[in-house]
Jmol script that loads the backbone (N, CA, C; Angstrom):
load data "model"
ATOM      1  N   MET A   1       5.696   5.243 -19.551  1.00  0.00           N
ATOM      2  CA  MET A   1       6.707   5.232 -18.507  1.00  0.00           C
ATOM      3  C   MET A   1       6.037   5.087 -17.149  1.00  0.00           C
ATOM      4  N   ASN A   2       6.642   4.335 -16.294  1.00  0.00           N
ATOM      5  CA  ASN A   2       6.128   4.121 -14.953  1.00  0.00           C
ATOM      6  C   ASN A   2       6.769   5.114 -14.000  1.00  0.00           C
ATOM      7  N   HIS A   3       5.957   5.766 -13.165  1.00  0.00           N
ATOM      8  CA  HIS A   3       6.480   6.773 -12.239  1.00  0.00           C
ATOM      9  C   HIS A   3       7.037   6.166 -10.959  1.00  0.00           C
ATOM     10  N   ILE A   4       6.797   4.905 -10.724  1.00  0.00           N
ATOM     11  CA  ILE A   4       7.326   4.261  -9.528  1.00  0.00           C
ATOM     12  C   ILE A   4       8.832   4.063  -9.677  1.00  0.00           C
ATOM     13  N   HIS A   5       9.262   3.654 -10.826  1.00  0.00           N
ATOM     14  CA  HIS A   5      10.680   3.451 -11.102  1.00  0.00           C
ATOM     15  C   HIS A   5      10.940   3.949 -12.519  1.00  0.00           C
ATOM     16  N   PRO A   6      11.717   5.023 -12.682  1.00  0.00           N
ATOM     17  CA  PRO A   6      11.895   5.650 -14.004  1.00  0.00           C
ATOM     18  C   PRO A   6      12.342   4.709 -15.116  1.00  0.00           C
ATOM     19  N   GLY A   7      13.149   3.722 -14.805  1.00  0.00           N
ATOM     20  CA  GLY A   7      13.632   2.810 -15.833  1.00  0.00           C
ATOM     21  C   GLY A   7      12.702   1.653 -16.128  1.00  0.00           C
ATOM     22  N   LEU A   8      11.627   1.549 -15.400  1.00  0.00           N
ATOM     23  CA  LEU A   8      10.702   0.436 -15.544  1.00  0.00           C
ATOM     24  C   LEU A   8       9.659   0.758 -16.610  1.00  0.00           C
ATOM     25  N   THR A   9       9.599  -0.041 -17.646  1.00  0.00           N
ATOM     26  CA  THR A   9       8.632   0.209 -18.717  1.00  0.00           C
ATOM     27  C   THR A   9       7.440  -0.739 -18.648  1.00  0.00           C
ATOM     28  N   THR A  10       7.550  -1.809 -17.890  1.00  0.00           N
ATOM     29  CA  THR A  10       6.467  -2.784 -17.779  1.00  0.00           C
ATOM     30  C   THR A  10       6.027  -2.890 -16.323  1.00  0.00           C
ATOM     31  N   TRP A  11       4.732  -2.727 -16.110  1.00  0.00           N
ATOM     32  CA  TRP A  11       4.161  -2.828 -14.765  1.00  0.00           C
ATOM     33  C   TRP A  11       2.969  -3.761 -14.817  1.00  0.00           C
ATOM     34  N   TYR A  12       2.874  -4.660 -13.859  1.00  0.00           N
ATOM     35  CA  TYR A  12       1.786  -5.623 -13.821  1.00  0.00           C
ATOM     36  C   TYR A  12       0.991  -5.464 -12.526  1.00  0.00           C
ATOM     37  N   GLY A  13      -0.172  -4.839 -12.628  1.00  0.00           N
ATOM     38  CA  GLY A  13      -1.020  -4.646 -11.461  1.00  0.00           C
ATOM     39  C   GLY A  13      -1.421  -5.954 -10.801  1.00  0.00           C
ATOM     40  N   VAL A  14      -1.601  -6.985 -11.617  1.00  0.00           N
ATOM     41  CA  VAL A  14      -1.967  -8.303 -11.086  1.00  0.00           C
ATOM     42  C   VAL A  14      -0.835  -8.840 -10.213  1.00  0.00           C
ATOM     43  N   ASP A  15       0.400  -8.622 -10.643  1.00  0.00           N
ATOM     44  CA  ASP A  15       1.544  -9.058  -9.846  1.00  0.00           C
ATOM     45  C   ASP A  15       1.640  -8.262  -8.546  1.00  0.00           C
ATOM     46  N   TYR A  16       1.392  -6.948  -8.629  1.00  0.00           N
ATOM     47  CA  TYR A  16       1.404  -6.115  -7.419  1.00  0.00           C
ATOM     48  C   TYR A  16       0.409  -6.677  -6.417  1.00  0.00           C
ATOM     49  N   ALA A  17      -0.811  -6.941  -6.868  1.00  0.00           N
ATOM     50  CA  ALA A  17      -1.861  -7.478  -5.992  1.00  0.00           C
ATOM     51  C   ALA A  17      -1.448  -8.838  -5.427  1.00  0.00           C
ATOM     52  N   ALA A  18      -0.824  -9.671  -6.251  1.00  0.00           N
ATOM     53  CA  ALA A  18      -0.386 -10.991  -5.777  1.00  0.00           C
ATOM     54  C   ALA A  18       0.680 -10.845  -4.696  1.00  0.00           C
ATOM     55  N   GLY A  19       1.612  -9.924  -4.881  1.00  0.00           N
ATOM     56  CA  GLY A  19       2.647  -9.698  -3.875  1.00  0.00           C
ATOM     57  C   GLY A  19       2.066  -9.127  -2.596  1.00  0.00           C
ATOM     58  N   PHE A  20       1.136  -8.185  -2.735  1.00  0.00           N
ATOM     59  CA  PHE A  20       0.473  -7.579  -1.574  1.00  0.00           C
ATOM     60  C   PHE A  20      -0.234  -8.667  -0.764  1.00  0.00           C
ATOM     61  N   ASN A  21      -1.018  -9.471  -1.455  1.00  0.00           N
ATOM     62  CA  ASN A  21      -1.770 -10.532  -0.781  1.00  0.00           C
ATOM     63  C   ASN A  21      -0.861 -11.617  -0.224  1.00  0.00           C
ATOM     64  N   ALA A  22       0.244 -11.879  -0.910  1.00  0.00           N
ATOM     65  CA  ALA A  22       1.202 -12.876  -0.414  1.00  0.00           C
ATOM     66  C   ALA A  22       1.745 -12.455   0.946  1.00  0.00           C
ATOM     67  N   ARG A  23       2.075 -11.179   1.092  1.00  0.00           N
ATOM     68  CA  ARG A  23       2.596 -10.703   2.385  1.00  0.00           C
ATOM     69  C   ARG A  23       1.537 -10.802   3.474  1.00  0.00           C
ATOM     70  N   LEU A  24       0.296 -10.506   3.140  1.00  0.00           N
ATOM     71  CA  LEU A  24      -0.777 -10.625   4.131  1.00  0.00           C
ATOM     72  C   LEU A  24      -0.958 -12.075   4.573  1.00  0.00           C
ATOM     73  N   GLU A  25      -0.589 -13.007   3.687  1.00  0.00           N
ATOM     74  CA  GLU A  25      -0.684 -14.434   3.994  1.00  0.00           C
ATOM     75  C   GLU A  25       0.630 -14.976   4.551  1.00  0.00           C
ATOM     76  N   GLU A  26       1.543 -14.066   4.904  1.00  0.00           N
ATOM     77  CA  GLU A  26       2.824 -14.384   5.514  1.00  0.00           C
ATOM     78  C   GLU A  26       3.775 -15.165   4.608  1.00  0.00           C
ATOM     79  N   VAL A  27       3.644 -14.984   3.300  1.00  0.00           N
ATOM     80  CA  VAL A  27       4.586 -15.570   2.350  1.00  0.00           C
ATOM     81  C   VAL A  27       5.839 -14.699   2.364  1.00  0.00           C
ATOM     82  N   ARG A  28       6.986 -15.313   2.335  1.00  0.00           N
ATOM     83  CA  ARG A  28       8.243 -14.566   2.347  1.00  0.00           C
ATOM     84  C   ARG A  28       8.475 -13.861   1.014  1.00  0.00           C
ATOM     85  N   SER A  29       9.227 -12.764   1.093  1.00  0.00           N
ATOM     86  CA  SER A  29       9.588 -12.028  -0.109  1.00  0.00           C
ATOM     87  C   SER A  29      10.473 -12.904  -0.986  1.00  0.00           C
ATOM     88  N   SER A  30      10.391 -12.671  -2.286  1.00  0.00           N
ATOM     89  CA  SER A  30      11.186 -13.466  -3.217  1.00  0.00           C
ATOM     90  C   SER A  30      11.738 -12.574  -4.317  1.00  0.00           C
ATOM     91  N   LYS A  31      13.050 -12.575  -4.435  1.00  0.00           N
ATOM     92  CA  LYS A  31      13.695 -11.790  -5.494  1.00  0.00           C
ATOM     93  C   LYS A  31      13.452 -12.399  -6.875  1.00  0.00           C
ATOM     94  N   SER A  32      12.948 -13.634  -6.921  1.00  0.00           N
ATOM     95  CA  SER A  32      12.667 -14.260  -8.216  1.00  0.00           C
ATOM     96  C   SER A  32      11.338 -13.779  -8.794  1.00  0.00           C
ATOM     97  N   GLN A  33      10.549 -13.069  -7.992  1.00  0.00           N
ATOM     98  CA  GLN A  33       9.273 -12.532  -8.464  1.00  0.00           C
ATOM     99  C   GLN A  33       9.506 -11.224  -9.226  1.00  0.00           C
ATOM    100  N   SER A  34       8.500 -10.774  -9.947  1.00  0.00           N
ATOM    101  CA  SER A  34       8.610  -9.538 -10.727  1.00  0.00           C
ATOM    102  C   SER A  34       8.753  -8.321  -9.817  1.00  0.00           C
ATOM    103  N   HIS A  35       9.217  -7.230 -10.394  1.00  0.00           N
ATOM    104  CA  HIS A  35       9.347  -5.974  -9.657  1.00  0.00           C
ATOM    105  C   HIS A  35       7.982  -5.540  -9.109  1.00  0.00           C
ATOM    106  N   SER A  36       6.941  -5.719  -9.895  1.00  0.00           N
ATOM    107  CA  SER A  36       5.584  -5.355  -9.469  1.00  0.00           C
ATOM    108  C   SER A  36       5.169  -6.156  -8.242  1.00  0.00           C
ATOM    109  N   TRP A  37       5.448  -7.462  -8.244  1.00  0.00           N
ATOM    110  CA  TRP A  37       5.124  -8.338  -7.118  1.00  0.00           C
ATOM    111  C   TRP A  37       5.870  -7.886  -5.879  1.00  0.00           C
ATOM    112  N   GLN A  38       7.161  -7.605  -6.032  1.00  0.00           N
ATOM    113  CA  GLN A  38       7.981  -7.169  -4.899  1.00  0.00           C
ATOM    114  C   GLN A  38       7.479  -5.853  -4.306  1.00  0.00           C
ATOM    115  N   CYS A  39       7.047  -4.924  -5.162  1.00  0.00           N
ATOM    116  CA  CYS A  39       6.497  -3.649  -4.665  1.00  0.00           C
ATOM    117  C   CYS A  39       5.231  -3.877  -3.862  1.00  0.00           C
ATOM    118  N   GLY A  40       4.363  -4.750  -4.333  1.00  0.00           N
ATOM    119  CA  GLY A  40       3.144  -5.074  -3.597  1.00  0.00           C
ATOM    120  C   GLY A  40       3.463  -5.698  -2.252  1.00  0.00           C
ATOM    121  N   TRP A  41       4.425  -6.617  -2.246  1.00  0.00           N
ATOM    122  CA  TRP A  41       4.828  -7.276  -1.008  1.00  0.00           C
ATOM    123  C   TRP A  41       5.381  -6.244  -0.026  1.00  0.00           C
ATOM    124  N   GLU A  42       6.242  -5.344  -0.514  1.00  0.00           N
ATOM    125  CA  GLU A  42       6.858  -4.329   0.350  1.00  0.00           C
ATOM    126  C   GLU A  42       5.830  -3.341   0.887  1.00  0.00           C
ATOM    127  N   ASP A  43       4.848  -2.947   0.075  1.00  0.00           N
ATOM    128  CA  ASP A  43       3.799  -2.044   0.555  1.00  0.00           C
ATOM    129  C   ASP A  43       2.972  -2.706   1.658  1.00  0.00           C
ATOM    130  N   ALA A  44       2.629  -3.975   1.469  1.00  0.00           N
ATOM    131  CA  ALA A  44       1.863  -4.689   2.496  1.00  0.00           C
ATOM    132  C   ALA A  44       2.701  -4.874   3.757  1.00  0.00           C
ATOM    133  N   ASN A  45       3.987  -5.126   3.595  1.00  0.00           N
ATOM    134  CA  ASN A  45       4.872  -5.280   4.744  1.00  0.00           C
ATOM    135  C   ASN A  45       4.940  -3.973   5.544  1.00  0.00           C
ATOM    136  N   LEU A  46       5.095  -2.859   4.845  1.00  0.00           N
ATOM    137  CA  LEU A  46       5.107  -1.555   5.498  1.00  0.00           C
ATOM    138  C   LEU A  46       3.815  -1.338   6.276  1.00  0.00           C
ATOM    139  N   GLU A  47       2.700  -1.644   5.652  1.00  0.00           N
ATOM    140  CA  GLU A  47       1.395  -1.468   6.281  1.00  0.00           C
ATOM    141  C   GLU A  47       1.272  -2.323   7.542  1.00  0.00           C
ATOM    142  N   LEU A  48       1.676  -3.575   7.470  1.00  0.00           N
ATOM    143  CA  LEU A  48       1.572  -4.461   8.626  1.00  0.00           C
ATOM    144  C   LEU A  48       2.481  -4.012   9.765  1.00  0.00           C
ATOM    145  N   LEU A  49       3.712  -3.628   9.446  1.00  0.00           N
ATOM    146  CA  LEU A  49       4.642  -3.173  10.480  1.00  0.00           C
ATOM    147  C   LEU A  49       4.143  -1.900  11.146  1.00  0.00           C
ATOM    148  N   ALA A  50       3.648  -0.948  10.347  1.00  0.00           N
ATOM    149  CA  ALA A  50       3.139   0.311  10.894  1.00  0.00           C
ATOM    150  C   ALA A  50       1.901   0.074  11.746  1.00  0.00           C
ATOM    151  N   SER A  51       1.047  -0.821  11.310  1.00  0.00           N
ATOM    152  CA  SER A  51      -0.165  -1.132  12.059  1.00  0.00           C
ATOM    153  C   SER A  51       0.181  -1.758  13.410  1.00  0.00           C
ATOM    154  N   ASP A  52       1.115  -2.714  13.406  1.00  0.00           N
ATOM    155  CA  ASP A  52       1.537  -3.358  14.651  1.00  0.00           C
ATOM    156  C   ASP A  52       2.163  -2.340  15.604  1.00  0.00           C
ATOM    157  N   SER A  53       3.024  -1.480  15.074  1.00  0.00           N
ATOM    158  CA  SER A  53       3.674  -0.452  15.885  1.00  0.00           C
ATOM    159  C   SER A  53       2.650   0.505  16.481  1.00  0.00           C
ATOM    160  N   HIS A  54       1.694   0.902  15.665  1.00  0.00           N
ATOM    161  CA  HIS A  54       0.642   1.817  16.109  1.00  0.00           C
ATOM    162  C   HIS A  54      -0.167   1.194  17.252  1.00  0.00           C
ATOM    163  N   GLU A  55      -0.571  -0.038  17.066  1.00  0.00           N
ATOM    164  CA  GLU A  55      -1.362  -0.729  18.092  1.00  0.00           C
ATOM    165  C   GLU A  55      -0.566  -0.882  19.388  1.00  0.00           C
ATOM    166  N   GLN A  56       0.726  -1.174  19.268  1.00  0.00           N
ATOM    167  CA  GLN A  56       1.560  -1.325  20.464  1.00  0.00           C
ATOM    168  C   GLN A  56       1.693  -0.004  21.213  1.00  0.00           C
ATOM    169  N   LYS A  57       1.895   1.085  20.488  1.00  0.00           N
ATOM    170  CA  LYS A  57       1.998   2.401  21.126  1.00  0.00           C
ATOM    171  C   LYS A  57       0.702   2.764  21.838  1.00  0.00           C
ATOM    172  N   LEU A  58      -0.417   2.500  21.213  1.00  0.00           N
ATOM    173  CA  LEU A  58      -1.698   2.788  21.850  1.00  0.00           C
ATOM    174  C   LEU A  58      -1.894   1.919  23.093  1.00  0.00           C
ATOM    175  N   ALA A  59      -1.504   0.665  23.019  1.00  0.00           N
ATOM    176  CA  ALA A  59      -1.621  -0.235  24.168  1.00  0.00           C
ATOM    177  C   ALA A  59      -0.739   0.221  25.325  1.00  0.00           C
ATOM    178  N   ASP A  60       0.384   0.857  24.992  1.00  0.00           N
ATOM    179  CA  ASP A  60       1.302   1.372  26.013  1.00  0.00           C
ATOM    180  C   ASP A  60       0.887   2.747  26.523  1.00  0.00           C
ATOM    181  N   GLY A  61      -0.257   3.246  26.053  1.00  0.00           N
ATOM    182  CA  GLY A  61      -0.754   4.539  26.497  1.00  0.00           C
ATOM    183  C   GLY A  61      -0.108   5.729  25.810  1.00  0.00           C
ATOM    184  N   GLU A  62       0.611   5.486  24.724  1.00  0.00           N
ATOM    185  CA  GLU A  62       1.259   6.554  23.967  1.00  0.00           C
ATOM    186  C   GLU A  62       0.353   6.989  22.820  1.00  0.00           C
ATOM    187  N   SER A  63       0.586   8.195  22.343  1.00  0.00           N
ATOM    188  CA  SER A  63      -0.129   8.629  21.137  1.00  0.00           C
ATOM    189  C   SER A  63       0.753   8.307  19.935  1.00  0.00           C
ATOM    190  N   ASP A  64       0.137   8.191  18.787  1.00  0.00           N
ATOM    191  CA  ASP A  64       0.897   7.863  17.583  1.00  0.00           C
ATOM    192  C   ASP A  64       0.210   8.446  16.363  1.00  0.00           C
ATOM    193  N   ASP A  65       0.944   9.271  15.639  1.00  0.00           N
ATOM    194  CA  ASP A  65       0.417   9.852  14.403  1.00  0.00           C
ATOM    195  C   ASP A  65       1.134   9.262  13.183  1.00  0.00           C
ATOM    196  N   TYR A  66       1.809   8.157  13.353  1.00  0.00           N
ATOM    197  CA  TYR A  66       2.543   7.415  12.329  1.00  0.00           C
ATOM    198  C   TYR A  66       3.855   8.085  11.927  1.00  0.00           C
ATOM    199  N   GLY A  67       4.138   9.261  12.451  1.00  0.00           N
ATOM    200  CA  GLY A  67       5.428   9.922  12.237  1.00  0.00           C
ATOM    201  C   GLY A  67       5.840  10.008  10.785  1.00  0.00           C
ATOM    202  N   GLU A  68       7.091   9.690  10.544  1.00  0.00           N
ATOM    203  CA  GLU A  68       7.660   9.807   9.195  1.00  0.00           C
ATOM    204  C   GLU A  68       7.088   8.810   8.210  1.00  0.00           C
ATOM    205  N   SER A  69       6.441   7.767   8.701  1.00  0.00           N
ATOM    206  CA  SER A  69       5.892   6.766   7.772  1.00  0.00           C
ATOM    207  C   SER A  69       4.513   7.154   7.237  1.00  0.00           C
ATOM    208  N   TRP A  70       3.928   8.275   7.709  1.00  0.00           N
ATOM    209  CA  TRP A  70       2.590   8.664   7.292  1.00  0.00           C
ATOM    210  C   TRP A  70       2.476   8.738   5.778  1.00  0.00           C
ATOM    211  N   TRP A  71       3.375   9.476   5.135  1.00  0.00           N
ATOM    212  CA  TRP A  71       3.288   9.652   3.674  1.00  0.00           C
ATOM    213  C   TRP A  71       3.595   8.369   2.920  1.00  0.00           C
ATOM    214  N   LEU A  72       4.469   7.539   3.466  1.00  0.00           N
ATOM    215  CA  LEU A  72       4.741   6.251   2.814  1.00  0.00           C
ATOM    216  C   LEU A  72       3.491   5.382   2.834  1.00  0.00           C
ATOM    217  N   LEU A  73       2.798   5.391   3.954  1.00  0.00           N
ATOM    218  CA  LEU A  73       1.557   4.626   4.066  1.00  0.00           C
ATOM    219  C   LEU A  73       0.468   5.199   3.165  1.00  0.00           C
ATOM    220  N   PHE A  74       0.395   6.529   3.091  1.00  0.00           N
ATOM    221  CA  PHE A  74      -0.565   7.204   2.211  1.00  0.00           C
ATOM    222  C   PHE A  74      -0.316   6.775   0.761  1.00  0.00           C
ATOM    223  N   ASP A  75       0.953   6.804   0.343  1.00  0.00           N
ATOM    224  CA  ASP A  75       1.308   6.380  -1.015  1.00  0.00           C
ATOM    225  C   ASP A  75       0.981   4.911  -1.248  1.00  0.00           C
ATOM    226  N   ALA A  76       1.245   4.078  -0.253  1.00  0.00           N
ATOM    227  CA  ALA A  76       0.950   2.648  -0.393  1.00  0.00           C
ATOM    228  C   ALA A  76      -0.555   2.419  -0.567  1.00  0.00           C
ATOM    229  N   GLY A  77      -1.369   3.203   0.128  1.00  0.00           N
ATOM    230  CA  GLY A  77      -2.820   3.092  -0.041  1.00  0.00           C
ATOM    231  C   GLY A  77      -3.254   3.483  -1.438  1.00  0.00           C
ATOM    232  N   GLY A  78      -2.651   4.542  -1.970  1.00  0.00           N
ATOM    233  CA  GLY A  78      -2.949   4.958  -3.344  1.00  0.00           C
ATOM    234  C   GLY A  78      -2.509   3.913  -4.349  1.00  0.00           C
ATOM    235  N   ASP A  79      -1.309   3.360  -4.141  1.00  0.00           N
ATOM    236  CA  ASP A  79      -0.825   2.302  -5.032  1.00  0.00           C
ATOM    237  C   ASP A  79      -1.747   1.089  -4.984  1.00  0.00           C
ATOM    238  N   ALA A  80      -2.235   0.794  -3.787  1.00  0.00           N
ATOM    239  CA  ALA A  80      -3.150  -0.343  -3.646  1.00  0.00           C
ATOM    240  C   ALA A  80      -4.407  -0.127  -4.479  1.00  0.00           C
ATOM    241  N   ARG A  81      -4.960   1.079  -4.434  1.00  0.00           N
ATOM    242  CA  ARG A  81      -6.175   1.382  -5.206  1.00  0.00           C
ATOM    243  C   ARG A  81      -5.928   1.222  -6.697  1.00  0.00           C
ATOM    244  N   VAL A  82      -4.826   1.781  -7.157  1.00  0.00           N
ATOM    245  CA  VAL A  82      -4.498   1.749  -8.586  1.00  0.00           C
ATOM    246  C   VAL A  82      -4.274   0.318  -9.066  1.00  0.00           C
ATOM    247  N   ASN A  83      -3.797  -0.543  -8.170  1.00  0.00           N
ATOM    248  CA  ASN A  83      -3.461  -1.913  -8.549  1.00  0.00           C
ATOM    249  C   ASN A  83      -4.490  -2.953  -8.118  1.00  0.00           C
ATOM    250  N   GLY A  84      -5.703  -2.488  -7.776  1.00  0.00           N
ATOM    251  CA  GLY A  84      -6.812  -3.409  -7.572  1.00  0.00           C
ATOM    252  C   GLY A  84      -6.970  -4.005  -6.188  1.00  0.00           C
ATOM    253  N   ILE A  85      -6.292  -3.457  -5.184  1.00  0.00           N
ATOM    254  CA  ILE A  85      -6.461  -3.962  -3.820  1.00  0.00           C
ATOM    255  C   ILE A  85      -7.726  -3.335  -3.234  1.00  0.00           C
ATOM    256  N   ALA A  86      -8.595  -4.155  -2.691  1.00  0.00           N
ATOM    257  CA  ALA A  86      -9.857  -3.675  -2.134  1.00  0.00           C
ATOM    258  C   ALA A  86      -9.623  -2.848  -0.871  1.00  0.00           C
ATOM    259  N   PHE A  87     -10.554  -1.924  -0.624  1.00  0.00           N
ATOM    260  CA  PHE A  87     -10.501  -1.140   0.609  1.00  0.00           C
ATOM    261  C   PHE A  87     -10.636  -2.091   1.785  1.00  0.00           C
ATOM    262  N   ASP A  88      -9.884  -1.823   2.838  1.00  0.00           N
ATOM    263  CA  ASP A  88      -9.919  -2.684   4.007  1.00  0.00           C
ATOM    264  C   ASP A  88      -9.915  -1.812   5.259  1.00  0.00           C
ATOM    265  N   ALA A  89     -10.974  -1.851   6.018  1.00  0.00           N
ATOM    266  CA  ALA A  89     -11.116  -1.007   7.210  1.00  0.00           C
ATOM    267  C   ALA A  89     -10.064  -1.328   8.270  1.00  0.00           C
ATOM    268  N   ARG A  90      -9.395  -2.467   8.164  1.00  0.00           N
ATOM    269  CA  ARG A  90      -8.372  -2.834   9.150  1.00  0.00           C
ATOM    270  C   ARG A  90      -7.035  -2.144   8.902  1.00  0.00           C
ATOM    271  N   ARG A  91      -6.882  -1.467   7.775  1.00  0.00           N
ATOM    272  CA  ARG A  91      -5.615  -0.807   7.434  1.00  0.00           C
ATOM    273  C   ARG A  91      -5.430   0.470   8.254  1.00  0.00           C
ATOM    274  N   THR A  92      -4.207   0.995   8.221  1.00  0.00           N
ATOM    275  CA  THR A  92      -3.903   2.224   8.960  1.00  0.00           C
ATOM    276  C   THR A  92      -4.655   3.409   8.366  1.00  0.00           C
ATOM    277  N   ARG A  93      -4.841   4.443   9.185  1.00  0.00           N
ATOM    278  CA  ARG A  93      -5.542   5.646   8.729  1.00  0.00           C
ATOM    279  C   ARG A  93      -4.869   6.267   7.489  1.00  0.00           C
ATOM    280  N   PRO A  94      -3.529   6.425   7.480  1.00  0.00           N
ATOM    281  CA  PRO A  94      -2.923   7.015   6.277  1.00  0.00           C
ATOM    282  C   PRO A  94      -3.119   6.154   5.023  1.00  0.00           C
ATOM    283  N   TRP A  95      -3.086   4.823   5.176  1.00  0.00           N
ATOM    284  CA  TRP A  95      -3.301   3.929   4.036  1.00  0.00           C
ATOM    285  C   TRP A  95      -4.705   4.133   3.483  1.00  0.00           C
ATOM    286  N   LYS A  96      -5.688   4.180   4.390  1.00  0.00           N
ATOM    287  CA  LYS A  96      -7.079   4.374   3.958  1.00  0.00           C
ATOM    288  C   LYS A  96      -7.251   5.731   3.276  1.00  0.00           C
ATOM    289  N   GLU A  97      -6.634   6.771   3.834  1.00  0.00           N
ATOM    290  CA  GLU A  97      -6.754   8.100   3.238  1.00  0.00           C
ATOM    291  C   GLU A  97      -6.104   8.146   1.857  1.00  0.00           C
ATOM    292  N   GLY A  98      -4.962   7.489   1.699  1.00  0.00           N
ATOM    293  CA  GLY A  98      -4.309   7.430   0.391  1.00  0.00           C
ATOM    294  C   GLY A  98      -5.144   6.678  -0.630  1.00  0.00           C
ATOM    295  N   ARG A  99      -5.766   5.602  -0.190  1.00  0.00           N
ATOM    296  CA  ARG A  99      -6.615   4.826  -1.101  1.00  0.00           C
ATOM    297  C   ARG A  99      -7.836   5.626  -1.511  1.00  0.00           C
ATOM    298  N   ILE A 100      -8.445   6.322  -0.562  1.00  0.00           N
ATOM    299  CA  ILE A 100      -9.611   7.153  -0.867  1.00  0.00           C
ATOM    300  C   ILE A 100      -9.230   8.290  -1.798  1.00  0.00           C
ATOM    301  N   ASP A 101      -8.078   8.920  -1.552  1.00  0.00           N
ATOM    302  CA  ASP A 101      -7.603   9.997  -2.419  1.00  0.00           C
ATOM    303  C   ASP A 101      -7.412   9.503  -3.852  1.00  0.00           C
ATOM    304  N   ALA A 102      -6.805   8.339  -4.003  1.00  0.00           N
ATOM    305  CA  ALA A 102      -6.611   7.770  -5.340  1.00  0.00           C
ATOM    306  C   ALA A 102      -7.947   7.451  -5.987  1.00  0.00           C
ATOM    307  N   ASP A 103      -8.903   6.988  -5.199  1.00  0.00           N
ATOM    308  CA  ASP A 103     -10.228   6.673  -5.716  1.00  0.00           C
ATOM    309  C   ASP A 103     -10.917   7.939  -6.230  1.00  0.00           C
ATOM    310  N   ILE A 104     -10.818   9.027  -5.465  1.00  0.00           N
ATOM    311  CA  ILE A 104     -11.401  10.303  -5.895  1.00  0.00           C
ATOM    312  C   ILE A 104     -10.726  10.800  -7.160  1.00  0.00           C
ATOM    313  N   ASN A 105      -9.392  10.739  -7.189  1.00  0.00           N
ATOM    314  CA  ASN A 105      -8.659  11.187  -8.387  1.00  0.00           C
ATOM    315  C   ASN A 105      -9.026  10.357  -9.616  1.00  0.00           C
ATOM    316  N   PHE A 106      -9.173   9.051  -9.417  1.00  0.00           N
ATOM    317  CA  PHE A 106      -9.563   8.179 -10.519  1.00  0.00           C
ATOM    318  C   PHE A 106     -10.953   8.557 -11.021  1.00  0.00           C
ATOM    319  N   GLY A 107     -11.880   8.802 -10.096  1.00  0.00           N
ATOM    320  CA  GLY A 107     -13.240   9.180 -10.474  1.00  0.00           C
ATOM    321  C   GLY A 107     -13.271  10.501 -11.222  1.00  0.00           C
ATOM    322  N   MET A 108     -12.464  11.454 -10.775  1.00  0.00           N
ATOM    323  CA  MET A 108     -12.419  12.753 -11.452  1.00  0.00           C
ATOM    324  C   MET A 108     -11.793  12.631 -12.846  1.00  0.00           C
ATOM    325  N   ALA A 109     -10.756  11.803 -12.967  1.00  0.00           N
ATOM    326  CA  ALA A 109     -10.079  11.646 -14.248  1.00  0.00           C
ATOM    327  C   ALA A 109     -10.941  10.925 -15.269  1.00  0.00           C
ATOM    328  N   THR A 110     -11.856  10.092 -14.800  1.00  0.00           N
ATOM    329  CA  THR A 110     -12.703   9.311 -15.708  1.00  0.00           C
ATOM    330  C   THR A 110     -14.136   9.814 -15.716  1.00  0.00           C
ATOM    331  N   ASN A 111     -14.363  10.974 -15.084  1.00  0.00           N
ATOM    332  CA  ASN A 111     -15.709  11.556 -14.988  1.00  0.00           C
ATOM    333  C   ASN A 111     -16.720  10.621 -14.347  1.00  0.00           C
ATOM    334  N   ARG A 112     -16.255   9.880 -13.322  1.00  0.00           N
ATOM    335  CA  ARG A 112     -17.125   8.949 -12.604  1.00  0.00           C
ATOM    336  C   ARG A 112     -17.304   9.370 -11.155  1.00  0.00           C
ATOM    337  N   VAL A 113     -17.339  10.669 -10.893  1.00  0.00           N
ATOM    338  CA  VAL A 113     -17.461  11.155  -9.525  1.00  0.00           C
ATOM    339  C   VAL A 113     -18.906  11.197  -9.115  1.00  0.00           C
TER     340      VAL A 113
END
end "model"
wireframe off; spacefill off
backbone 0.3
color backbone group
């Protein structure tokens, strides 16, 4: 069973990665793609929007701790790790922390720490 969507029994990490990368390449979302692809696209979209917002707030002299989107970004970073997306220093702090957390959990679960 997949924990992302209770009724979903099939998950394709390759599709998630393809959707994630498609959004980074400015490909539009497509409902004809698999659920996994759409999730990857949506996670990358969230990351890009949050990153742009963060940079704009800093440029305007405001502080920004990512507010309510912090945990969503953290989860997206973890999902990225699980689905084969490489670490990227250009991502938001919560995304990086989520990816690192997933990496540590994976290492502990497989005795590769």
